[in-house]
C-alpha positions as CSV (number, residue, x, y, z in Angstrom):
1,X,80.6,41.4,-52.3
2,X,83.2,40.9,-49.9
3,X,86.8,40.1,-51.2
4,X,88.7,36.6,-50.7
5,X,92.4,36.3,-49.9
6,X,93.6,32.7,-49.4
7,X,97.2,32.6,-47.6
8,X,99.1,29.8,-48.6
9,X,102.6,27.9,-48.1
10,X,104.6,25.2,-46.8
11,X,104.4,23.9,-43.4
12,X,106.2,26.0,-41.3
13,X,106.0,28.9,-43.2
14,X,103.5,31.0,-41.3
15,X,100.3,30.8,-42.5
16,X,98.3,30.9,-39.4
17,X,100.7,33.1,-37.5
18,X,99.7,35.7,-40.7
19,X,95.9,35.0,-40.3
20,X,96.0,35.8,-36.4
21,X,98.1,39.0,-37.4
22,X,95.2,40.4,-40.0
23,X,92.3,39.2,-38.0
24,X,92.9,39.7,-34.1
25,X,90.1,37.2,-33.1
26,X,91.2,34.3,-35.2
27,X,93.1,32.5,-32.8
28,X,94.6,30.4,-35.6
29,X,96.6,26.9,-34.2
30,X,100.1,27.8,-34.7
31,X,103.6,25.9,-34.2
32,X,107.2,26.8,-33.8
33,X,108.1,24.1,-36.2
34,X,106.8,22.3,-39.2
35,X,103.9,20.2,-37.8
36,X,100.7,20.4,-39.6
37,X,98.6,22.6,-37.5
38,X,95.8,23.6,-39.9
39,X,94.0,20.5,-40.8
40,X,91.3,22.2,-43.0
41,X,90.6,25.6,-44.4
42,X,88.8,28.6,-42.6
43,X,87.8,31.9,-43.4
44,X,88.0,35.0,-40.7
45,X,86.9,38.6,-41.6
46,X,89.7,40.7,-41.7
47,X,89.5,44.7,-41.3
48,X,92.2,46.3,-43.5
49,X,91.3,49.8,-41.9
50,X,89.8,53.1,-43.7
51,X,87.0,50.9,-44.1
52,X,88.2,48.3,-46.1
53,X,87.2,44.5,-45.3
54,X,87.8,41.4,-46.6
55,X,87.8,37.6,-46.1
56,X,90.8,36.2,-44.8
57,X,91.1,32.2,-45.6
58,X,94.1,30.3,-43.4
59,X,94.9,27.0,-45.9
60,X,96.3,23.9,-45.6
61,X,100.0,23.8,-45.6
62,X,101.7,22.1,-48.3
63,X,104.3,19.7,-47.9
64,X,107.8,18.5,-49.0
65,X,107.8,16.7,-52.0
66,X,109.3,13.3,-52.0
67,X,107.5,12.4,-48.7
68,X,105.6,9.5,-48.2
69,X,102.0,8.6,-46.2
70,X,99.8,5.9,-46.1
71,X,96.4,7.1,-47.6
72,X,93.3,5.0,-45.9
73,X,91.2,6.5,-48.2
74,X,93.1,5.1,-51.5
75,X,94.7,2.1,-49.1
76,X,97.9,2.7,-50.5
77,X,101.3,4.9,-49.8
78,X,100.7,8.0,-51.5
79,X,103.1,11.3,-51.7
80,X,102.3,13.5,-48.7
81,X,103.0,16.8,-50.8
82,X,100.4,15.6,-53.5
83,X,97.9,14.9,-51.0
84,X,98.4,18.2,-49.2
85,X,98.1,20.0,-52.6
86,X,94.9,18.2,-53.6
87,X,93.6,19.1,-50.3
88,X,94.4,22.8,-51.0
89,X,93.2,22.4,-54.7
90,X,90.0,21.1,-53.4
91,X,89.5,24.3,-50.9
92,X,90.1,26.7,-54.0
93,X,88.0,25.3,-56.2
94,X,85.1,24.4,-53.5
95,X,84.7,28.2,-53.7
96,X,85.2,28.9,-57.7
97,X,88.4,29.9,-58.6
98,X,86.9,33.3,-59.8
99,X,85.7,33.8,-56.2
100,X,89.1,34.4,-55.4
101,X,90.8,38.0,-55.4
102,X,94.3,37.3,-54.3
103,X,96.5,34.7,-53.1
104,X,99.1,35.2,-50.5
105,X,102.2,32.5,-50.9
106,X,104.4,32.5,-47.4
107,X,108.2,31.6,-47.5
108,X,110.5,31.8,-44.5
109,X,113.0,34.1,-45.2
110,X,114.9,33.0,-42.0
111,X,118.5,31.8,-42.0
112,X,118.6,28.6,-43.7
113,X,115.1,27.9,-43.6
114,X,114.3,28.8,-47.3
115,X,114.4,25.2,-49.5
116,X,114.1,24.4,-53.4
117,X,110.6,22.6,-52.3
118,X,109.4,26.1,-51.5
119,X,109.8,27.2,-55.1
120,X,108.6,24.1,-56.4
121,X,105.2,25.1,-54.4
122,X,105.1,28.1,-55.5
123,X,105.0,26.8,-59.5
124,X,102.2,24.4,-58.5
125,X,100.4,27.5,-56.5
126,X,100.8,29.7,-59.6
127,X,99.6,26.7,-61.9
128,X,96.4,26.7,-59.8
129,X,95.9,30.4,-59.5
130,X,95.1,31.1,-63.2
131,X,94.3,34.7,-63.6
132,X,94.3,35.3,-60.1
133,X,97.0,37.7,-58.4
134,X,99.5,36.2,-56.4
135,X,101.9,38.2,-54.0
136,X,105.0,36.5,-51.6
137,X,105.3,37.5,-48.0
138,X,108.6,36.6,-46.6
139,X,108.4,35.8,-42.9
140,X,110.5,34.6,-40.1
141,X,112.7,37.9,-40.0
142,X,112.6,38.6,-36.5
143,X,116.6,38.1,-36.7
144,X,117.2,39.9,-39.8
145,X,119.4,43.0,-38.4
146,X,118.7,45.0,-41.9
147,X,115.5,47.1,-42.9
148,X,113.3,43.9,-43.4
149,X,112.4,45.3,-46.8
150,X,116.1,45.0,-47.9
151,X,116.0,41.1,-47.3
152,X,114.2,41.3,-50.9
153,X,116.9,43.1,-52.7
154,X,119.6,40.7,-50.7
155,X,118.4,37.5,-51.8
156,X,117.3,38.2,-55.5
157,X,119.6,35.3,-57.1
158,X,117.9,32.8,-54.5
159,X,114.4,33.9,-55.4
160,X,115.3,33.8,-59.3
161,X,116.6,30.0,-58.6
162,X,113.4,29.2,-57.1
163,X,111.4,30.5,-59.7
164,X,110.0,33.7,-58.0
165,X,110.4,36.8,-60.5
166,X,112.2,39.6,-59.1
167,X,109.2,42.3,-59.7
168,X,107.0,39.9,-57.9
169,X,104.7,42.1,-54.9
170,X,105.9,41.1,-51.7
171,X,106.3,42.5,-48.0
172,X,108.9,41.2,-45.8
173,X,107.7,40.5,-42.6
174,X,108.1,39.1,-39.1
175,X,104.9,37.6,-38.0
176,X,105.3,36.5,-34.2
177,X,103.1,37.6,-31.8
178,X,103.9,41.0,-30.4
179,X,104.5,40.1,-27.0
180,X,107.2,37.5,-28.1
181,X,108.6,40.2,-30.2
182,X,109.1,42.4,-27.2
183,X,110.0,39.7,-24.9
184,X,112.6,37.7,-26.5
185,X,113.8,40.5,-29.2
186,X,112.9,43.5,-27.5
187,X,111.6,44.6,-31.1
188,X,107.8,45.2,-30.5
189,X,107.8,48.0,-33.4
190,X,108.4,45.2,-35.7
191,X,105.1,43.4,-35.3
192,X,103.0,46.9,-36.3
193,X,105.3,47.9,-39.0
194,X,104.8,44.4,-40.7
195,X,101.0,44.2,-39.9
196,X,100.4,47.8,-41.4
197,X,103.0,46.6,-44.6
198,X,101.4,43.9,-45.0
199,X,97.4,45.4,-44.8
200,X,99.0,48.2,-47.1
201,X,100.5,45.5,-49.9
202,X,96.5,43.8,-49.7
203,X,94.8,47.2,-50.3
204,X,97.3,48.1,-53.3
205,X,96.0,44.8,-54.8
206,X,92.5,44.4,-53.9
207,X,91.7,48.0,-54.6
208,X,94.6,49.6,-56.8
209,X,92.8,52.4,-58.2
210,X,91.4,54.1,-55.1
211,X,94.3,55.2,-53.3
212,X,93.3,53.2,-50.6
213,X,91.0,54.6,-49.3
214,X,86.9,54.7,-48.7
215,X,85.3,57.1,-50.7
């Protein structure tokens, strides 16, 4: 039976960019700001190398608490974040929560991008997850000057304030397309390193006792 991985996060955190990085034929719509691109969840087949395959699910982005929108369904103003959370919960539970093998929670690590709301939404996702493992993927690190992996240790205090434990399994990456990294940053190798780091993280969670190799 195929393993199921859901990529989750606040709008603008790079959910669909991660999907496109993992599933090269996905062509999931993306945006350079916090505009919500994904209107409904969708799944794609992902080749994790060495014969390992899984289904990767692009999900609706979570909103910031406190923002309001008019709901024609209930014909009243509701908090946008609550509405989007319900949409995500509906997508996850439609498949039966026990069918999920991994939840990937995205947060942006670029300067000034990480907010209190990312911690609030992390706690909401954690409460939804039950026994399903959660990992954190830090995105938007194309301008980070040190090795990307060092972002985590450099920001332990901030992560703690957001309620994200220090020992959380994680990857620190950039999810920009390779051509953009080559053209604007002269860092095309960051894409390959980020993609491999992300795949290694996923394989290690989905198949922890195999050494990640098909027998």
